[in-house]
Backbone as a ProteinNet text record, in pm:
[ID]
protein_1_A
[PRIMARY]
MIMSFIVAFVVGGLICVVGQLLFDVANLTPGHTLSLLVVVGAVLDGFGLYEPLIDFAGAGATVPITSFGNSLVHGALQEAERHGLIGVITGIFEVTSSGISAAILFGFIASLVFRSKGRP
[TERTIARY]
-1164.9	-1184.2	-1231.4	-1319.7	-1368.5	-1252.9	-1160.3	-1047.3	-960.5	-943.5	-863.7	-932.7	-1065.8	-1138.1	-1116.6	-1121	-1103.5	-962.3	-861.8	-722.8	-703.7	-757.7	-745.7	-812.7	-929.4	-1001.7	-922.6	-866.6	-793.9	-665.2	-587.7	-461.4	-487.1	-580.4	-614.9	-667.8	-748.3	-800.1	-690.8	-592.1	-481	-398.8	-380.2	-308.9	-388.1	-519.1	-603.3	-603	-597.8	-590.6	-462.1	-352.5	-225.7	-239.7	-299.8	-321.4	-409.5	-515.6	-604.4	-534.4	-450.8	-374.6	-275.7	-218.6	-129	-204.9	-330.2	-413.8	-443.7	-496.5	-551.1	-445.6	-350.3	-253.9	-133.8	-79.1	39.6	3.8	-124.5	-173.2	-105.4	-81.7	-24.1	-134	-96.8	-192.1	-216.2	-324.1	-346.7	-230.3	-169.4	-55.7	64	91.9	202.9	175.3	51.8	15.3	24.3	-26.7	-20.5	123.9	205.6	347.3	417.4	389.5	453	413.8	287.3	242.8	302.5	316.2	380.6	526.8	595	736.2	750.9	661.9	668.3	652.2	557.4	541.2	664.5	727.2	848.7	964.5	981.5	1090.3	1069.5	946.5	919.5	950.6	918.3	951.5	1101.9	1169	1313.9	1384.2	1328.6	1384.3	1326.3	1237.5	1179.6	1070.9	1007.3	905.9	762.8	742.7	605.4	545.9	625.9	575.2	521.5	592.7	532.9	401.8	391.1	266.1	154.8	186.1	86.7	46.2	144	112.7	22.2	41.3	-38.6	-176.3	-181.3	-305.4	-379.9	-321	-389.5	-429.1	-557.8	-608	-593.3	-581.2	-560.1	-428.6	-334.2	-205	-189.5	-268.6	-253.2	-344.4	-449.7	-543.1	-499.6	-448.5	-409.9	-296.4	-275.4	-177.1	-34.5	-9.7	123.9	165	68.6	97.5	151.8	117.8	170.5	321.2	366	509.5	577.7	513	564	578.5	479.6	484	595.7	615.3	721.8	858.4	888.3	1019.2	1032.6	926.2	930.8	959.4	890.7	913.5	1052.1	1096.8	1230.4	1338.9	1327.2	1428.5	1429.5	1310.2	1303.7	1368.4	1336.3	1391	1538.2	1581.1	1722.1	1809.2	1757.5	1831.1	1847.9	1745.7	1749.9	1821.7	1798.1	1845	1938.3	1974.3	2064.3	1992.9	2064.3	2013.4	1888.4	1884.3	1765.4	1642.8	1666.6	1557.1	1487.5	1559.4	1498	1384	1409.4	1308.1	1195.2	1230.2	1125.2	1044.4	1106.8	1035.6	929.7	958.8	861	734.5	751.2	634.7	567	642.7	584.1	482.8	516.2	430.5	313.9	334.9	232.7	157.3	187.9	126.8	-24.7	-78.4	-223.8	-292.5	-236.8	-295.3	-285.2	-171.8	-154.4	-248.9	-259.4	-349.8	-494.2	-535.1	-672.4	-698.9	-602.6	-620.8	-637.3	-558.6	-569	-702.9	-740.8	-866.1	-987.1	-996.1	-1111.2	-1112.3	-993.7	-987.8	-1040.4	-1006	-1055.1	-1206.8	-1257.8	-1402.6	-1474.5	-1420.7	-1482.7	-1482.7	-1377	-1371.8	-1474.9	-1512.2	-1615.3	-1755.6	-1774.2	-1906.6	-1940	-1844.9	-1871.2	-1809.1	-1871	-1818.7	-1747.2	-1635.5	-1564.5	-1639	-1614.2	-1679.6	-1630	-1511	-1452.3	-1513.8	-1574.8	-1635.4	-1777.5	-1820.4	-1960.6	-2057.7
452	377.8	470.5	560.7	654	737.9	775.1	857.1	781.8	650.3	573.1	569.1	567	572.1	706.8	812.6	946.7	963.4	916.7	927.5	846.9	725.5	642.9	711.4	768.9	837.2	957.1	1036.4	1157.2	1121.2	1025.7	989.2	924.2	830.8	769.6	872.1	966.3	1072.4	1163.3	1192.7	1276.8	1208.3	1077.9	1004.3	1010.7	997.6	1007.1	1148.5	1249.7	1388	1409.6	1355	1366.3	1303.8	1185.6	1120.6	1204	1261.9	1345.3	1471.1	1529.4	1647.8	1613.9	1494.2	1452.3	1440.9	1395.8	1392	1531.9	1616.4	1745.9	1852.7	1865.1	1974.1	1935.8	1817.6	1775.7	1709.8	1686.7	1623.5	1489.2	1412.1	1278.6	1180.4	1079.5	974.8	884.6	806.4	714.3	617.2	570.2	479.4	544.7	669.9	742.4	769.2	807.6	836	710.1	600.5	473.1	434.1	442.4	406.5	496.5	625.4	719.7	692.2	663.3	635.4	505	404.1	279.1	304.3	382.5	413.4	494.5	589	667.9	576.6	483.1	388.1	302.2	261.6	179.8	258.6	382.3	465.8	495.3	527	552.3	429.6	310.8	190.3	166.8	197.1	181.7	267.3	383.8	472.2	445.4	345.4	310.7	405.7	477.3	575.1	526.3	418.1	375.2	295.6	217.1	140.4	232.1	341.7	433.5	495	519.6	570.8	468.1	341.2	234.8	225.5	235.1	231	347.5	462.3	581	576.3	541.7	556	426	312.1	184.7	165.8	140.6	114.7	234.6	354	472.4	467.7	387	372.5	237	137.8	5.1	-18.5	57.8	36.3	104.7	229.1	293.2	220.1	254.5	187.5	206.5	307.9	327.1	208.3	141.1	24.4	-91.6	-96.9	-201.6	-185.1	-62.3	-35.7	-69.6	-36.3	-70.8	-222.1	-296.2	-442.3	-501.9	-447.9	-497.5	-484.1	-365.3	-341.2	-414	-414.1	-479.4	-629.1	-694	-836.8	-864.4	-779.3	-797.9	-782.5	-683.1	-661.3	-773.9	-820.9	-930.3	-1056.9	-1092.8	-1215.3	-1199.9	-1079.3	-1056.9	-1080.8	-1047.2	-1073.1	-1222.6	-1300	-1444.8	-1523	-1486.2	-1569.4	-1497.7	-1374.7	-1302.8	-1250.3	-1247.2	-1186.1	-1255.5	-1387.3	-1458.4	-1426.2	-1390.9	-1352.5	-1225.2	-1137.7	-1014.3	-1048.1	-1138.4	-1175.2	-1255.9	-1355.2	-1437.6	-1358.9	-1264.1	-1184.9	-1096.5	-1041.7	-956.9	-1036.7	-1156.5	-1235.6	-1302.2	-1333.6	-1397.7	-1306.1	-1179.8	-1086.6	-1038.6	-1021.9	-959.9	-1057.1	-1184.2	-1279.9	-1287.3	-1279	-1287.6	-1167.4	-1047.3	-928.4	-930.5	-974.9	-984.2	-1088.6	-1202.5	-1308.3	-1261.7	-1191.4	-1141	-1040.1	-952.4	-854	-922.4	-1025.3	-1098.3	-1170.1	-1238.9	-1314.7	-1222.9	-1116.3	-1027.5	-947.7	-914.9	-849.5	-940.5	-1069	-1165.3	-1181.1	-1193.7	-1206.6	-1082.5	-964.2	-840.5	-834.5	-885.9	-883.7	-977.4	-1081	-1171.6	-1114.5	-1040.2	-988.9	-860.4	-769.5	-637.5	-623.3	-538	-508.7	-375	-366.9	-238.9	-144.6	-15.7	83.4	80.1	22.7	19.8	-83.9	-188.9	-292.7	-257.4	-292.9	-265.9	-362
2274.8	2152	2039.9	2068.7	1967.8	1913.3	2001.1	1958	1856.4	1874.5	1778	1641.7	1639.9	1513.3	1444.5	1522.7	1466.9	1411	1485.6	1439.9	1311.6	1307.7	1186.8	1068.3	1090.8	983.6	931.7	1023.4	983.9	909.9	962.7	897.6	761.9	755.8	627.5	529.5	579	494.4	441.8	525.7	481.4	372.6	385.2	280.1	149.5	158.9	39.9	-18.4	67.7	20.5	-58.1	-10.2	-82.7	-221.3	-227.4	-356.5	-448.3	-393.6	-475.5	-524	-438.2	-480.4	-591.5	-585.8	-693.8	-825.4	-818.9	-939.7	-990.2	-900.4	-940.7	-964.6	-874.4	-882.5	-968.5	-944.9	-1019	-1152.3	-1176.3	-1299.5	-1327.2	-1222.4	-1240.1	-1278.3	-1352.1	-1389.2	-1267.9	-1269.2	-1158.3	-1136.5	-1243.6	-1230.6	-1164	-1203.2	-1141.6	-993.4	-963.7	-825.1	-740.2	-790.3	-719.5	-692.5	-794.6	-779	-678.8	-685.5	-594.6	-449.5	-424.7	-288	-235.6	-320.2	-278.4	-243.4	-326.4	-300.8	-172.2	-148.7	-24.8	96.6	90.6	200.7	219.9	109.8	118.1	177.8	134.8	186.7	334.8	371.9	513.4	599.4	548.6	624.6	627.3	518.3	514.6	618.9	646.9	749.3	888.3	897.4	1026.5	1073.9	981.7	1019.1	1000.4	925.2	898.2	1014	1083.4	1198.3	1308.2	1344.5	1442.3	1393.2	1261.3	1206.3	1221.7	1199.2	1218	1364.8	1454.5	1597.1	1637.2	1575.3	1607.6	1542.2	1412.8	1336.4	1311.2	1337.3	1315	1170	1148	1013.2	921.1	977.3	895	819.5	870	803	735.3	774.2	713.6	594.4	579.8	469.5	339.7	341.6	214.9	143.6	18.5	-66.9	-15.8	64.4	120	205.8	263	345.6	262.4	134.4	48.5	32.1	11.4	4.9	135.5	245.4	377	390.2	347.4	357.7	272.5	153.9	67	133.3	182.2	242.7	375.5	454.3	585.3	570.7	479.1	455.1	401.6	310.4	252.9	358.6	444.4	548.1	651.7	689.9	787.4	733.7	611.9	554.1	517.2	483.7	453.5	576.5	693.6	817.4	841.7	803.7	828.3	719.4	591.8	480.8	383.5	411.2	321.8	198.7	87.4	-35.1	-88.7	-83.5	-132.1	-46	79.5	168.3	125.9	57.1	8.7	-86.4	-178.4	-277.8	-214.6	-134.3	-73.5	28.4	97.8	197.4	136.6	19.4	-48.6	-78.1	-130.9	-169	-50.4	51.5	169.8	237.3	249.7	321.1	235.2	105.2	20.4	-69.1	-62.1	-155.9	-143.2	-23.9	-10.3	-74.3	-57.2	-118.6	-269.6	-320.3	-465.3	-523.9	-457.5	-505.1	-504.5	-399.6	-392.6	-504.1	-531.9	-638.7	-774.2	-799.7	-926	-935.6	-829.8	-828.9	-846.6	-766.6	-774.9	-905.3	-957.7	-1088.1	-1198.6	-1190.2	-1289	-1279.2	-1157.1	-1137.1	-1189.2	-1158.9	-1206.9	-1359.1	-1422.5	-1569.2	-1630.1	-1558.7	-1607.9	-1589.4	-1481.8	-1446.7	-1522	-1534	-1590.5	-1729.2	-1808.4	-1942.7	-1937.4	-2008.4	-2014.6	-2107.8	-2093.1	-2176.9	-2320.5	-2341	-2474.3	-2566.3	-2509.5	-2593.1	-2628.6	-2750.4	-2789.8	-2726.2
[MASK]
++++++++++++++++++++++++++++++++++++++++++++++++++++++++++++++++++++++++++++++++++++++++++++++++++++++++++++++++++++++++

């Protein structure tokens, strides 16, 4: 069990290191870095490589933002097999709706509680 924690920590940490290197070395903005990591997760799932990573690393692969891209493609492909083209659209939202809803809700709550630095 301890080994699975270590593997998850190392894999998740490596994904975060890649993101930090994109900030520092490539001078990408946070938005560009976020988008790139989501796309990488989506492409890896499209080629069938992200599920083995999840099986190997557990939470180390499901917690970072790359997992969101994986979820988008995974849901779209599953529903496309069942419902065709309309399944692509419904599959994306079926799998990720709870995460998107939570981000909107908590972002709204945070905006009510905290003041931005730009306002006096």
